C-alpha positions as CSV (number, residue, x, y, z in Angstrom):
1,M,-46.3,75.8,-55.8
2,A,-43.3,74.8,-53.8
3,T,-40.4,77.1,-53.1
4,M,-36.9,75.8,-53.8
5,W,-34.6,75.6,-50.7
6,M,-30.9,76.0,-51.4
7,I,-28.1,74.8,-49.1
8,V,-24.4,74.6,-49.5
9,C,-23.4,71.4,-51.4
10,A,-22.2,68.6,-49.3
11,T,-20.9,65.1,-50.1
12,I,-22.8,62.0,-49.0
13,L,-22.2,58.3,-49.6
14,V,-24.6,56.3,-51.6
15,I,-24.6,52.6,-52.5
16,V,-24.7,52.1,-56.3
17,G,-24.5,48.6,-57.6
18,G,-23.2,47.4,-54.3
19,A,-20.3,49.9,-54.2
20,M,-20.0,53.1,-52.2
21,G,-19.6,56.2,-54.2
22,E,-19.7,60.0,-53.8
23,Q,-22.8,61.9,-54.7
24,P,-23.4,65.6,-54.4
25,A,-26.3,66.7,-52.2
26,C,-27.3,70.1,-53.4
27,D,-30.8,71.3,-54.1
28,K,-32.8,70.5,-50.9
29,V,-36.4,70.8,-52.0
30,P,-39.4,70.7,-49.6
31,F,-42.2,68.2,-49.9
32,T,-45.6,69.4,-51.3
33,P,-48.6,67.2,-50.5
34,L,-51.4,66.8,-53.0
35,P,-54.2,69.3,-52.3
36,D,-56.7,68.1,-49.7
37,A,-55.1,64.7,-50.0
38,V,-56.6,63.1,-46.9
39,Q,-60.1,64.4,-47.7
40,K,-59.9,63.3,-51.4
41,G,-58.2,60.0,-50.6
42,T,-55.0,60.7,-52.6
43,V,-52.9,59.0,-50.0
44,C,-50.1,56.5,-49.4
45,I,-51.0,53.0,-48.2
46,D,-50.9,54.2,-44.6
47,G,-53.3,57.1,-45.3
48,S,-50.7,59.9,-45.2
49,P,-50.8,62.4,-48.1
50,D,-49.1,61.6,-51.3
51,G,-47.2,64.4,-53.0
52,Y,-44.1,65.6,-54.8
53,Y,-41.1,67.9,-54.8
54,L,-40.8,70.7,-57.3
55,V,-38.1,73.0,-58.6
56,P,-39.7,75.7,-60.9
57,G,-38.1,76.2,-64.4
58,S,-36.3,79.3,-65.5
59,G,-35.0,81.0,-68.6
60,D,-35.5,79.0,-71.8
61,G,-36.6,76.0,-69.7
62,A,-39.6,77.7,-68.0
63,Q,-42.1,76.1,-70.5
64,N,-40.5,72.6,-70.2
65,W,-41.4,69.9,-67.7
66,L,-39.6,66.8,-66.4
67,I,-41.5,64.5,-64.0
68,Y,-39.5,61.7,-62.3
69,I,-41.3,59.1,-60.2
70,N,-39.5,57.4,-57.4
71,G,-39.4,53.7,-57.0
72,G,-39.9,51.4,-54.1
73,G,-41.2,48.0,-55.1
74,W,-44.6,46.4,-54.6
75,C,-46.3,44.7,-51.7
76,E,-48.0,41.4,-52.6
77,N,-49.7,40.6,-49.2
78,I,-51.3,42.6,-46.5
79,T,-48.7,41.9,-43.9
80,T,-45.9,43.2,-46.2
81,C,-48.0,46.2,-47.0
82,R,-48.5,47.1,-43.3
83,D,-44.7,46.5,-42.7
84,R,-44.1,49.4,-45.2
85,F,-46.2,51.8,-43.2
86,D,-42.9,52.8,-41.5
87,E,-40.8,52.9,-44.6
88,Y,-40.3,55.6,-47.2
89,N,-42.2,53.7,-49.9
90,G,-45.4,53.3,-47.8
91,N,-45.9,56.8,-46.3
92,S,-45.0,60.4,-46.8
93,R,-43.8,60.9,-43.2
94,I,-40.3,59.5,-43.8
95,S,-37.7,61.0,-46.1
96,F,-34.1,60.3,-46.8
97,S,-33.3,63.8,-45.5
98,N,-34.9,66.8,-43.9
99,I,-34.5,70.6,-43.9
100,T,-34.9,73.0,-41.0
101,N,-37.5,75.6,-41.6
102,S,-37.2,79.2,-40.4
103,N,-39.3,78.4,-37.3
104,G,-37.0,75.5,-36.4
105,T,-39.3,72.7,-37.5
106,L,-38.2,69.9,-39.9
107,S,-39.7,69.3,-43.3
108,K,-39.2,66.4,-45.7
109,S,-36.8,67.3,-48.4
110,Q,-35.3,65.7,-51.5
111,D,-31.9,66.1,-53.3
112,F,-32.2,66.8,-57.0
113,T,-29.3,65.0,-58.8
114,G,-28.5,63.4,-62.2
115,I,-31.3,64.1,-64.6
116,L,-32.9,66.5,-62.1
117,S,-29.7,68.4,-61.3
118,E,-29.6,72.2,-61.6
119,N,-26.0,72.0,-62.6
120,E,-25.7,72.8,-66.3
121,A,-22.4,71.0,-66.6
122,I,-23.9,67.8,-65.4
123,N,-27.4,68.1,-66.9
124,P,-27.1,70.4,-69.9
125,D,-30.4,69.6,-71.5
126,F,-32.8,69.7,-68.5
127,Y,-31.1,71.7,-65.7
128,N,-33.5,74.7,-65.9
129,W,-36.7,72.9,-66.7
130,N,-39.6,72.6,-64.2
131,R,-38.4,69.4,-62.4
132,I,-40.8,67.3,-60.3
133,Y,-39.7,64.4,-58.2
134,V,-42.8,62.3,-57.3
135,T,-43.3,60.4,-54.1
136,Y,-44.1,56.7,-54.6
137,C,-46.0,55.1,-51.8
138,D,-49.0,53.2,-53.2
139,Q,-47.0,50.0,-53.8
140,A,-48.6,49.1,-57.2
141,S,-46.9,51.4,-59.7
142,F,-49.7,54.0,-59.4
143,L,-52.5,51.6,-60.1
144,G,-55.4,50.8,-57.8
145,D,-58.2,52.6,-55.9
146,T,-59.5,50.4,-53.1
147,V,-59.3,49.9,-49.3
148,V,-58.5,46.7,-47.4
149,D,-59.8,46.3,-43.9
150,D,-59.4,42.7,-42.8
151,G,-59.8,43.5,-39.1
152,Q,-56.3,42.2,-38.4
153,G,-54.6,45.6,-38.3
154,P,-54.8,49.1,-39.6
155,I,-56.7,49.8,-42.8
156,V,-54.5,49.7,-45.9
157,Q,-55.3,52.2,-48.7
158,F,-54.4,51.3,-52.3
159,R,-54.9,54.6,-54.1
160,G,-52.3,54.6,-56.9
161,S,-54.7,55.4,-59.8
162,R,-56.4,58.2,-57.8
163,N,-53.0,59.6,-56.8
164,F,-51.6,59.7,-60.3
165,D,-54.7,61.4,-61.6
166,A,-54.5,64.0,-58.9
167,L,-50.9,64.6,-59.7
168,V,-51.7,65.2,-63.3
169,E,-54.5,67.6,-62.3
170,E,-52.0,69.5,-60.1
171,L,-49.5,69.7,-62.9
172,L,-52.2,71.0,-65.3
173,A,-53.1,73.7,-62.8
174,M,-49.5,74.7,-62.8
175,G,-49.4,75.1,-66.6
176,I,-47.9,71.8,-67.9
177,G,-50.6,71.6,-70.6
178,A,-49.2,74.8,-72.2
179,G,-45.7,73.5,-72.1
180,E,-43.3,73.1,-75.0
181,N,-41.6,69.9,-74.0
182,V,-42.6,67.3,-71.4
183,I,-40.9,64.1,-70.1
184,L,-42.7,61.5,-67.9
185,S,-40.0,59.3,-66.3
186,G,-39.4,57.2,-63.3
187,R,-37.2,54.6,-61.8
188,S,-37.8,51.0,-60.7
189,A,-41.5,50.6,-59.7
190,G,-41.7,54.2,-60.9
191,G,-40.2,53.2,-64.2
192,L,-42.9,50.5,-64.5
193,A,-45.5,53.2,-63.6
194,T,-44.1,55.3,-66.5
195,I,-44.6,52.5,-68.9
196,L,-48.2,51.8,-67.6
197,H,-49.2,55.5,-67.8
198,C,-47.2,56.7,-70.8
199,D,-50.0,56.9,-73.3
200,G,-52.7,58.0,-70.9
201,F,-50.4,60.8,-69.7
202,R,-49.7,61.9,-73.2
203,A,-53.5,62.0,-73.9
204,R,-53.9,64.5,-71.1
205,L,-51.5,66.9,-72.9
206,P,-53.0,67.4,-76.4
207,N,-51.5,70.8,-76.9
208,V,-47.9,70.0,-76.0
209,G,-45.8,69.4,-79.0
210,R,-43.2,66.9,-77.6
211,V,-44.2,64.4,-74.9
212,K,-42.0,61.4,-74.4
213,C,-41.4,58.8,-71.6
214,L,-38.3,57.5,-69.9
215,S,-38.4,54.2,-68.0
216,D,-35.3,53.9,-65.8
217,A,-34.8,50.4,-64.5
218,G,-38.5,49.6,-65.0
219,F,-38.2,46.8,-67.4
220,F,-38.9,43.8,-65.1
221,I,-38.6,40.6,-67.1
222,R,-40.5,37.4,-66.7
223,A,-37.6,35.1,-67.7
224,E,-40.0,32.2,-68.0
225,N,-37.3,29.8,-69.0
226,V,-35.0,30.8,-66.1
227,A,-35.1,29.2,-62.7
228,N,-37.8,30.3,-60.2
229,A,-40.0,31.8,-62.9
230,D,-43.0,30.5,-60.9
231,Y,-42.0,32.8,-58.0
232,R,-41.8,35.9,-60.2
233,D,-45.2,35.1,-61.8
234,Q,-46.8,34.5,-58.4
235,F,-45.4,37.7,-57.0
236,F,-47.0,39.9,-59.6
237,A,-50.2,37.8,-59.7
238,S,-50.5,38.3,-55.9
239,T,-49.9,42.0,-56.2
240,I,-52.5,42.3,-58.9
241,L,-55.1,40.4,-56.8
242,L,-54.4,42.2,-53.5
243,H,-54.5,45.7,-55.1
244,N,-57.5,44.7,-57.2
245,I,-56.0,46.2,-60.4
246,S,-56.9,43.6,-63.1
247,S,-59.4,46.0,-64.7
248,L,-56.9,48.8,-64.6
249,L,-54.1,47.0,-66.5
250,P,-53.7,47.8,-70.2
251,E,-56.6,46.3,-72.1
252,K,-54.5,45.2,-75.1
253,C,-52.6,43.0,-72.7
254,T,-55.4,41.5,-70.7
255,K,-57.4,40.6,-73.9
256,T,-54.5,38.4,-75.2
257,R,-53.1,36.8,-72.0
258,D,-53.9,36.3,-68.4
259,A,-54.0,39.6,-66.4
260,S,-51.5,38.2,-63.9
261,L,-48.8,38.7,-66.6
262,C,-49.7,42.2,-67.4
263,L,-47.2,44.0,-65.2
264,Y,-44.4,42.6,-67.2
265,P,-43.2,45.3,-69.6
266,E,-42.3,42.8,-72.3
267,Y,-46.0,42.3,-72.8
268,L,-46.9,46.0,-72.6
269,V,-44.2,48.0,-74.4
270,G,-45.2,46.9,-77.9
271,D,-48.6,48.5,-77.6
272,I,-47.3,51.9,-76.4
273,Q,-47.8,54.6,-79.0
274,T,-46.0,57.5,-77.2
275,P,-42.2,57.6,-77.8
276,L,-40.6,55.6,-75.0
277,F,-37.0,55.3,-74.0
278,I,-36.0,52.1,-72.1
279,L,-32.9,52.6,-69.8
280,N,-31.9,49.4,-68.1
281,S,-29.1,47.1,-67.3
282,A,-29.4,43.6,-68.7
283,F,-28.0,42.5,-65.3
284,D,-30.3,44.7,-63.2
285,Y,-29.0,44.8,-59.6
286,F,-32.5,44.6,-58.0
287,Q,-33.8,41.8,-60.3
288,V,-30.6,39.7,-59.9
289,L,-30.8,40.1,-56.1
290,S,-34.5,39.9,-55.5
291,R,-36.2,38.2,-58.4
292,L,-33.9,35.3,-59.3
293,V,-34.0,33.6,-55.9
294,P,-37.1,33.8,-53.7
295,P,-36.5,35.4,-50.4
296,N,-37.8,32.3,-48.5
297,S,-35.4,30.0,-50.4
298,P,-32.7,28.3,-48.3
299,D,-30.2,29.8,-50.8
300,A,-31.4,33.4,-50.4
301,A,-28.9,34.6,-47.7
302,R,-26.0,33.0,-49.5
303,W,-27.2,34.4,-52.8
304,K,-27.2,38.0,-51.6
305,D,-23.9,37.6,-49.8
306,C,-22.4,36.3,-53.0
307,F,-23.5,39.2,-55.2
308,K,-24.1,42.1,-52.8
309,Y,-21.0,41.7,-50.7
310,N,-18.7,40.2,-53.4
311,I,-18.3,36.9,-51.4
312,S,-17.2,34.0,-53.6
313,C,-20.0,32.8,-55.8
314,K,-20.5,29.3,-57.0
315,P,-20.3,28.5,-60.7
316,A,-24.0,27.7,-60.7
317,D,-24.8,31.2,-59.3
318,K,-22.9,32.9,-62.1
319,Q,-24.6,30.7,-64.6
320,L,-28.0,31.7,-63.3
321,V,-27.1,35.4,-63.6
322,N,-25.9,34.8,-67.1
323,D,-29.1,32.9,-67.9
324,F,-31.0,35.9,-66.6
325,G,-29.0,38.3,-68.8
326,G,-29.7,36.2,-71.8
327,A,-33.4,36.2,-71.0
328,F,-33.2,40.0,-70.7
329,F,-31.6,40.4,-74.1
330,K,-34.2,38.1,-75.6
331,A,-37.1,40.1,-74.1
332,I,-35.7,43.3,-75.4
333,N,-34.9,42.0,-78.9
334,N,-38.3,40.4,-79.2
335,L,-40.2,43.7,-78.7
336,P,-42.2,44.7,-81.8
337,Y,-40.3,47.3,-83.9
338,N,-41.2,50.9,-83.1
339,P,-39.1,53.6,-84.8
340,S,-40.0,56.1,-82.0
341,R,-38.6,53.9,-79.3
342,G,-35.1,54.6,-77.8
343,M,-32.9,52.3,-75.8
344,F,-29.8,52.3,-73.7
345,I,-29.1,48.8,-72.4
346,D,-25.8,48.3,-70.6
347,A,-24.4,45.4,-68.5
348,C,-23.7,47.3,-65.3
349,F,-24.6,45.7,-62.0
350,T,-26.8,48.6,-61.0
351,H,-30.5,49.5,-60.6
352,S,-31.5,52.9,-61.8
353,Q,-29.1,55.3,-63.6
354,A,-30.7,58.5,-64.7
355,Y,-30.8,59.9,-61.1
356,I,-27.2,59.0,-60.4
357,E,-24.4,61.3,-61.4
358,R,-21.8,58.6,-62.0
359,F,-24.1,57.5,-64.9
360,W,-25.8,60.8,-65.8
361,S,-23.1,63.3,-66.6
362,P,-20.6,64.1,-69.4
363,N,-18.1,62.1,-67.3
364,S,-20.2,59.0,-67.1
365,I,-18.4,55.7,-66.4
366,V,-20.5,54.0,-69.1
367,K,-20.6,54.6,-72.8
368,L,-22.3,52.7,-75.6
369,E,-21.0,53.3,-79.1
370,N,-19.1,56.2,-77.6
371,L,-22.2,57.9,-76.3
372,T,-22.9,58.7,-72.7
373,L,-26.4,58.2,-71.3
374,L,-27.2,61.9,-71.2
375,E,-25.9,62.3,-74.8
376,A,-27.9,59.3,-76.0
377,F,-31.1,60.4,-74.3
378,G,-30.7,64.0,-75.4
379,D,-30.2,62.9,-79.1
380,W,-33.3,60.7,-78.9
381,Y,-35.5,63.2,-77.0
382,F,-34.8,66.2,-79.2
383,D,-35.1,64.1,-82.4
384,R,-31.5,64.6,-83.4
385,K,-31.2,60.9,-84.2
386,S,-32.7,57.5,-83.4
387,V,-31.0,55.7,-80.5
388,T,-31.0,52.0,-80.0
389,L,-27.9,51.2,-77.9
390,I,-27.6,47.6,-76.5
391,T,-24.4,46.5,-75.0
392,S,-22.3,43.8,-76.8
393,S,-21.3,42.3,-73.4
394,A,-23.0,39.0,-72.6
395,Y,-21.7,39.1,-69.0
396,L,-22.3,41.2,-65.9
397,D,-20.0,44.3,-65.6
398,A,-19.5,46.0,-62.3
399,C,-19.0,49.3,-64.2
400,T,-16.6,50.7,-61.7
401,T,-13.9,52.0,-64.0
């Protein structure tokens, strides 16, 4: 079990929705590799050990667990996968920050903020739970168990399913199975992993009274009637083929439609039995920048300049974003009814919110029906009331006020 490392809080700058903002950097927590990872093959795509960061719970939170899976996209071809060997989402050797050990060496470390914060004022419901931040480096939302050796470069390991199973085994050894409350959550590709694994994870914890899932910016839409849908479809289809995960996708989806579509949450969420909370912007920053216009399009550079750097956009650009938002609302509203599902769908130009203090705190810049995100999620998680909050805005909002 990892030991928590404490340092004096500092202030760092992070980019949120294209704007710079202040974010406290407090609990520096060291990296813990999965046990015997290299020998067992529970590794990142480059073969380095997968793992996690842990802050043990205390007081009345000692029997409660919150798991938060990092994001980092997907790689759809072998060249892109190898390119990520030297990026944080392809190995466990690179981290956003490091800590100096007593012997003068550096260790990977992670800041715990937002929903993982230890500050009771910021995170009143979960500040003293066992909090686990999970490394994401398999590039297929924790699906896959194969190796690719094409003779054109280093071997690429796709071990997502094996890694997730080993993580759960590690958590069970720590005592999560005897917990009182458990949350499986994640952002971006980790949010999609949460959707994919929600029911299976719950099944591993039969003696835990309350197990629920939170997908943060993991609702990636197909938008089949919006421009460049063929690019979005081909990207996921190529990812599924390369990682050889067709047989690992939810069976209820693959029995009713082509497996190439079964990474889209709109075709998955309706079959999930475990209570699931969907947190997303209808104008998701990543999806707008990276899924609407293909990266090899002649318009790609201008498109990113337009929205990422606030350079004047053409009316057609704005219309495409509005079309995307309309498709998002349609996908959300077309989900089969499930009384246990919760939602917080805003119109902010952002990607991921639960881990970011400007969204996750009593002073959040965003409220829906006068509820902040942490209030809405807390009400839903603890069964105080049902929560289905969808913005009334039909247009992108920078959410900077």
